[in-house]
C-alpha positions in Angstrom: 114.4 35.3 -33.2 116.6 38.2 -32.3 115.2 41.7 -31.7 117.7 44.5 -32.1 116.9 48.1 -31.2 119.6 50.8 -31.3 119.6 54.6 -31.1 122.8 56.5 -30.7 123.1 60.3 -30.3 126.2 62.1 -31.5 127.2 62.7 -27.9 127.2 58.9 -27.1 129.2 58.2 -30.3 131.7 61.0 -29.4 132.1 59.8 -25.8 132.5 56.1 -26.9 135.1 57.1 -29.5 137.1 59.1 -26.9 137.0 56.3 -24.4 138.2 53.8 -26.9 141.0 56.1 -28.0 142.1 56.4 -24.4 141.8 52.8 -23.2 141.5 50.7 -26.4 139.2 47.7 -26.7 138.9 45.3 -23.7 141.8 42.8 -24.0 139.9 39.9 -22.5 136.5 40.3 -24.0 133.7 41.9 -22.0 132.8 39.1 -19.6 136.4 38.3 -18.8 137.4 41.9 -18.4 134.6 42.5 -15.9 135.8 39.6 -13.7 139.5 40.6 -14.1 138.7 44.2 -13.1 137.2 42.9 -9.9 140.1 40.6 -9.2 142.6 43.5 -9.7 140.6 45.7 -7.4 140.6 43.0 -4.8 144.4 42.6 -5.1 144.9 46.3 -4.7 142.7 46.5 -1.6 144.4 43.4 -0.1 147.8 45.0 -0.5 146.8 48.4 0.9 144.8 47.1 3.8 146.9 44.4 5.5 146.6 45.8 9.0 143.4 46.8 10.7 142.8 49.2 13.6 139.9 47.4 15.4 137.3 44.7 15.0 134.1 43.5 16.5 131.7 40.7 16.1 128.1 41.6 16.9 125.5 39.0 16.3 126.3 37.5 12.9 128.2 40.6 11.6 132.0 40.9 11.7 133.3 44.5 11.2 137.0 45.2 10.6 138.0 48.8 10.8 141.0 50.6 9.3 142.8 53.7 10.4 141.8 55.7 7.4 138.1 55.1 8.0 137.7 52.1 5.6 136.1 49.0 6.8 135.2 45.4 5.9 131.8 43.8 6.8 131.2 40.1 6.9 127.5 39.3 7.3 125.7 36.1 8.0 128.7 34.9 10.0 128.4 31.4 11.6 131.2 29.9 13.6 131.8 26.2 13.4 132.6 26.2 17.1 131.2 29.3 18.7 133.3 29.0 21.8 136.7 28.5 20.1 139.4 31.2 19.8 140.4 29.7 16.5 138.7 27.6 13.8 136.5 28.1 10.8 133.5 30.2 10.1 131.3 30.9 7.1 129.9 34.2 5.9 127.1 34.8 3.4 127.9 38.5 2.6 131.0 40.7 2.3 131.6 44.4 1.8 134.6 46.6 1.7 133.9 50.4 1.9 136.2 53.3 1.8 134.2 56.5 1.5 135.5 58.7 -1.2 137.2 55.8 -2.9 135.4 52.5 -3.6 132.9 49.9 -2.4 133.2 46.2 -3.2 130.4 43.8 -2.3 129.9 40.1 -2.7 127.2 37.6 -1.8 127.6 33.8 -1.6 129.1 31.5 1.0 132.8 31.9 1.9 134.7 29.9 4.4 137.2 31.7 6.7 139.9 30.5 9.0 140.4 32.7 12.1 142.6 33.0 15.1 142.0 35.3 18.1 145.1 35.8 20.3 145.0 36.2 24.0 145.5 39.9 23.5 142.3 40.0 21.4 144.0 40.4 18.0 142.2 38.8 15.1 143.9 37.2 12.1 141.9 35.5 9.3 142.0 34.4 5.7 139.6 33.0 3.1 139.8 29.2 2.5 137.4 29.3 -0.5 133.7 29.4 -1.1 131.1 30.4 -3.6 130.2 33.8 -5.0 126.7 34.4 -6.3 127.2 38.1 -7.1 129.9 40.7 -6.9 129.9 44.4 -7.5 132.5 47.2 -7.4 131.5 50.9 -7.3 133.8 53.9 -7.3 132.9 56.6 -4.8 135.2 59.3 -5.9 134.4 63.0 -5.2 134.2 65.1 -8.4 137.3 67.1 -7.3 139.6 64.1 -6.9 142.4 63.3 -9.3 141.0 59.9 -10.2 137.4 61.1 -10.9 136.4 60.7 -14.6 134.6 63.9 -15.6 133.0 62.2 -18.6 131.7 59.0 -16.9 131.5 60.0 -13.3 131.6 57.2 -10.8 131.3 53.7 -12.3 129.9 50.4 -11.2 130.8 46.9 -12.5 129.4 43.6 -11.3 128.5 40.0 -12.2 126.0 37.4 -11.1 126.1 33.6 -11.3 127.9 30.9 -9.2 131.7 30.9 -9.0 133.5 28.5 -6.8 136.9 29.5 -5.2 139.2 26.9 -3.8 141.8 27.3 -1.1 144.5 27.3 -3.8 142.9 30.5 -5.2 141.5 29.0 -8.3 138.0 30.2 -9.3 135.6 28.6 -11.8 131.9 28.4 -12.5 129.1 30.1 -14.3 128.4 33.8 -14.9 124.8 34.6 -15.9 124.9 38.4 -16.0 127.4 41.3 -16.2 126.2 44.7 -15.1 127.5 48.2 -15.4 126.6 51.8 -14.8 128.3 55.2 -15.0 126.9 58.3 -13.2 127.2 60.6 -16.2 127.0 58.2 -19.2 125.4 54.8 -18.7 122.1 54.5 -16.8 122.2 50.7 -16.9 124.0 48.0 -18.8 123.5 44.2 -18.5 124.8 41.3 -20.5 123.0 38.0 -19.9 123.8 34.5 -20.9 125.5 31.3 -19.7 129.2 31.8 -19.5 131.8 29.3 -18.1 134.6 31.3 -16.5 137.8 30.2 -14.8 141.0 31.8 -13.6 143.3 32.5 -10.6 142.3 35.8 -9.0 145.7 36.2 -7.4 147.7 36.0 -10.7 145.0 38.0 -12.5 145.2 40.7 -9.8 148.9 40.8 -10.3 148.5 41.2 -14.0 150.1 37.8 -14.7 147.1 36.0 -16.2 143.6 36.5 -17.5 140.4 34.6 -16.9 139.1 32.2 -19.6 135.5 32.5 -20.8 133.3 30.6 -23.1 129.5 30.2 -23.4 126.3 31.5 -24.9 125.2 35.2 -25.1 121.5 35.6 -24.8 121.0 39.4 -24.5 122.8 42.7 -24.3 121.3 46.0 -23.2 122.8 49.4 -22.5 120.7 52.5 -21.8 122.5 55.8 -21.8 121.8 58.9 -19.7 120.7 60.9 -22.7 118.1 58.5 -23.9 120.3 56.6 -26.4 120.2 52.8 -26.2 121.2 49.5 -27.7 119.2 46.3 -26.9 119.8 42.9 -28.4 117.4 40.1 -27.2 116.7 36.6 -28.3 120.3 35.6 -29.1 121.9 32.2 -28.8 125.4 33.3 -29.8 128.5 31.3 -28.9 131.4 33.5 -27.6 134.9 33.0 -26.4 137.3 34.9 -24.1 138.2 37.5 -26.8 134.7 38.5 -27.7 133.9 42.1 -27.1 130.1 42.4 -26.6 128.9 45.6 -28.2 127.1 46.9 -31.3 129.9 45.7 -33.5 128.4 42.2 -33.1 125.6 43.3 -35.4 127.9 42.7 -38.3 128.3 39.0 -37.6 125.6 37.2 -39.5 126.2 33.9 -37.6 124.5 35.5 -34.6 121.3 36.1 -36.5 119.8 32.9 -38.0 116.1 33.4 -37.3 113.4 35.8 -38.3 115.1 38.8 -36.8 114.1 42.5 -36.3 116.5 45.4 -36.5 115.6 49.0 -35.7 118.7 51.2 -35.9 119.0 55.0 -35.8 122.4 56.7 -35.9 123.5 60.3 -35.8 125.4 61.3 -39.0 129.0 61.4 -37.7 130.1 57.8 -37.3 133.7 57.0 -36.6 133.7 53.7 -38.5 131.6 51.7 -40.9 128.6 49.9 -39.2 127.2 46.8 -40.9 123.9 45.1 -40.0 124.2 41.5 -41.1 120.8 39.9 -40.4 121.9 36.4 -41.7 119.4 33.7 -42.5 115.6 34.1 -42.0 112.9 36.5 -43.0 114.1 39.6 -41.4 112.8 43.2 -40.9 115.3 46.0 -40.8 114.5 49.7 -40.2 117.5 52.1 -40.6 118.1 55.8 -40.6 121.1 58.1 -40.3 124.7 57.0 -40.2 126.1 59.7 -42.6 126.9 57.1 -45.3 128.5 54.6 -42.9 125.5 52.5 -41.9 124.9 49.6 -44.2 122.8 46.4 -44.5 123.5 42.8 -45.6 120.2 41.1 -45.2 121.5 37.6 -46.0 119.2 34.8 -47.1 115.4 34.9 -46.7 112.5 37.2 -47.7 113.6 40.4 -46.0 111.9 43.8 -45.6 114.2 46.9 -45.3 112.8 50.3 -44.4 115.0 53.3 -45.0 114.4 56.6 -43.3 117.3 58.9 -43.9 121.0 58.7 -44.8 123.0 57.1 -47.5 123.5 53.3 -47.3 124.9 50.3 -49.1 122.1 47.7 -49.1 122.6 44.1 -50.0 119.4 42.1 -50.1 121.0 38.7 -50.6 119.1 35.5 -51.5 115.3 35.4 -51.3 112.6 37.9 -52.1 113.7 41.3 -50.6 111.7 44.5 -50.4 113.1 48.0 -49.9 110.6 50.5 -48.6 110.8 54.4 -48.7 108.3 56.8 -47.2 108.7 59.3 -50.0 106.7 59.4 -53.3 108.4 57.8 -56.3 108.3 61.2 -58.1 110.6 62.5 -55.3 113.2 59.8 -55.9 115.7 59.1 -58.7 116.2 55.4 -59.6 119.0 54.6 -62.0 121.0 51.5 -62.9 124.8 51.4 -62.6 126.0 48.0 -63.6 124.5 45.4 -61.3 123.5 48.1 -58.8 120.4 50.2 -58.5 121.1 53.8 -57.3 118.2 55.3 -55.3 118.5 59.0 -54.6 116.2 61.1 -52.5 116.3 64.3 -50.4 118.1 62.7 -47.5 120.7 60.6 -49.3 121.7 58.1 -51.9 121.5 54.3 -51.5 123.4 51.7 -53.5 121.2 48.7 -53.7 122.0 45.1 -54.8 120.1 41.9 -54.6 116.7 43.6 -53.8 113.8 42.5 -55.9 111.2 45.1 -55.0 111.3 48.8 -54.0 108.1 50.4 -52.5 107.4 54.1 -52.4 104.5 56.0 -50.8 102.6 56.0 -54.2 103.7 52.8 -55.9 106.5 50.3 -56.4 109.0 49.0 -58.8 110.0 45.3 -59.4 113.5 44.3 -60.4 113.1 40.5 -60.2 112.9 40.1 -64.0 113.7 36.4 -63.6 111.4 36.0 -60.6 107.7 36.4 -60.0 107.6 40.0 -61.0 109.1 39.2 -64.5 106.9 36.2 -64.9 103.7 38.2 -64.2 104.8 41.0 -66.6 105.6 38.5 -69.4 102.3 36.6 -68.9 100.3 39.9 -69.2 102.3 40.7 -72.4 101.8 37.2 -73.8 98.1 36.9 -73.0 96.9 40.4 -73.9 99.5 41.7 -76.2 100.0 44.8 -74.1 101.8 46.2 -71.2 100.1 45.3 -67.9 98.2 47.8 -65.9 99.9 48.6 -62.6 97.1 47.4 -60.3 96.5 44.2 -62.1 100.2 43.5 -62.3 100.5 44.0 -58.5 97.6 41.6 -57.9 99.2 38.8 -59.9 102.7 39.4 -58.6 101.2 39.0 -55.1 99.4 35.8 -56.1 102.7 34.3 -57.4 104.5 35.5 -54.3 101.9 33.6 -52.3 102.8 30.4 -54.1 100.2 30.5 -56.9 101.3 28.4 -60.0 102.0 30.3 -63.2 99.8 27.8 -65.1 96.9 28.7 -62.8 97.4 32.4 -63.4 97.5 31.8 -67.1 94.2 29.9 -66.8 92.7 32.9 -65.1 93.8 35.1 -67.9 92.3 32.7 -70.5 89.0 32.8 -68.8 88.9 36.7 -68.9 86.7 38.8 -71.1 89.8 40.5 -72.5 91.3 37.3 -73.6 88.1 36.2 -75.3 87.9 39.5 -77.1 91.4 38.9 -78.5 91.3 35.2 -79.2 87.6 34.5 -79.7 85.0 33.1 -77.4 85.8 29.5 -78.2 88.7 29.2 -80.6 89.8 25.9 -82.1 93.2 24.5 -81.1 94.5 25.5 -84.5 93.2 29.1 -84.1 94.5 29.3 -80.6 98.1 28.3 -81.6 98.1 30.6 -84.6 96.9 33.5 -82.4 99.7 32.8 -79.8 102.3 33.2 -82.5 100.7 36.5 -83.6 100.0 38.0 -80.2 103.0 36.7 -78.2 105.8 36.3 -80.7 104.5 38.9 -83.2 105.3 36.8 -86.3 103.7 34.1 -88.4 104.3 30.6 -87.1 106.8 28.2 -88.5 105.2 24.9 -89.4 107.3 22.7 -87.2 106.6 24.8 -84.1 102.9 25.1 -85.0 102.6 21.3 -85.4 104.4 20.7 -82.2 102.2 22.9 -80.0 99.0 21.7 -81.8 100.1 18.1 -81.1 100.6 19.0 -77.4 97.1 20.4 -77.2 95.5 17.5 -79.1 97.2 15.1 -76.6 95.2 16.8 -73.8 97.6 19.4 -72.4 95.8 22.5 -71.1 95.8 25.8 -73.0 97.0 27.5 -69.8 100.1 25.4 -69.8 100.8 26.2 -73.5 100.3 29.9 -72.8 102.6 29.8 -69.8 105.3 28.1 -72.0 105.0 30.7 -74.7 105.2 33.4 -72.1 108.4 32.0 -70.5 110.0 31.0 -73.8 113.3 32.5 -74.8 111.7 34.5 -77.7 109.1 36.3 -75.6 111.6 36.9 -72.8 113.9 38.5 -75.4 111.1 40.7 -76.7 110.1 41.9 -73.2 113.6 42.3 -71.8 114.2 45.8 -73.1 111.1 47.1 -71.3 111.7 45.5 -67.9 115.5 45.1 -67.5 115.9 48.3 -65.5 112.8 47.6 -63.3 109.1 48.2 -63.9 106.3 49.9 -62.1 103.4 48.2 -60.4 100.9 48.9 -57.6 101.3 46.6 -54.6 98.2 44.6 -54.0 96.2 45.9 -51.0 97.5 49.4 -51.1 
């Protein structure tokens, strides 16, 4: 069961649009792009900082200093042979810092080969190891040329377990990708189980990209202005090319349970946004979007609550209910071909495949071939009148809760109103004759009369016969003109 909550201000939409126009969408998905960015940063630093100014090993911390003030720290250092001038060592932590530029940090277990010359010069290189977490943070002053005035300084990282070999090939599992931006993103995290592989050297040179596949479990981004998008409870298979953002909400394959969507958009969207809730009994709450926020509820018995804005709403298969907070008198409901057009003060919705529409003071049913139509026709058949709104709502609810139409017909037959119309204890002959009069509004034809009388005389219940008359083609044709554009009822329990 996925839970989706999204609220975007116009400022967030504008900034996101400008960023996409400047940079385009990630070329290697989101998880792959995060790893590749760190590899490219590592390559840049390796090329720029080939020669150090000084070094020292104090306890288990190795510090390597550069002439411009940058430094590297290796923590948790353990020498395989503490007295040797050359050999191997391991380190559990790593950090590169250049104030005013960037910080790169890693945790894990890396193996180093080192040599210390007679003059005290140190040379070393990484032989491989594991990375449990890595993070890159820009430290640019606001007046510098590279500082992004919209985002501010940014941070990008990942968690998991990646194994690097001496041949510079990295593979393993990423469980989280994190991000922040001083002026835009308060926190962002993607969680799941992603298998990743690639060569950091060729990636850093721009000659290759990492490969990613796995399962996305959650995606959360909280923005500095209070906007947010959170998607929890997923089990979505992704590949290297998958960009993980709100556009995924349009992929019904990701939402196969009883999912919940709560989406609020400002009115100036830059593209159409579709919420495709897929299979399951889903609940969707939508508002805003300026005519570009739409719903495809898929299969299942879905509930769709509309706040403001104009939307295209597809209920799909199942029993779907559309809910408005306004009174029915404040709304205009018209049919246009197969669509129902619902217009209120805040917008116009084009609705298809929705069986019920609820308002603050009542409801309308459009499932003329479903439980709503069956309840209406049975009222008309049993009592030779239009149903009262409250009673109709009660029996629609009963049918929705899996009551059998024959049992509802039996309840009607046992009512005082039915007895007043048909008599307290009519004979089978009188009962059939009255059905023709009250239901079909015509004298019976002998063959039909004889058939139904024979059915009753063989022991079939009067409720079954009444239900058959109600759902017969002749009664359906008589009632169709009244209900084909929807009909009013009062939902039970309101």
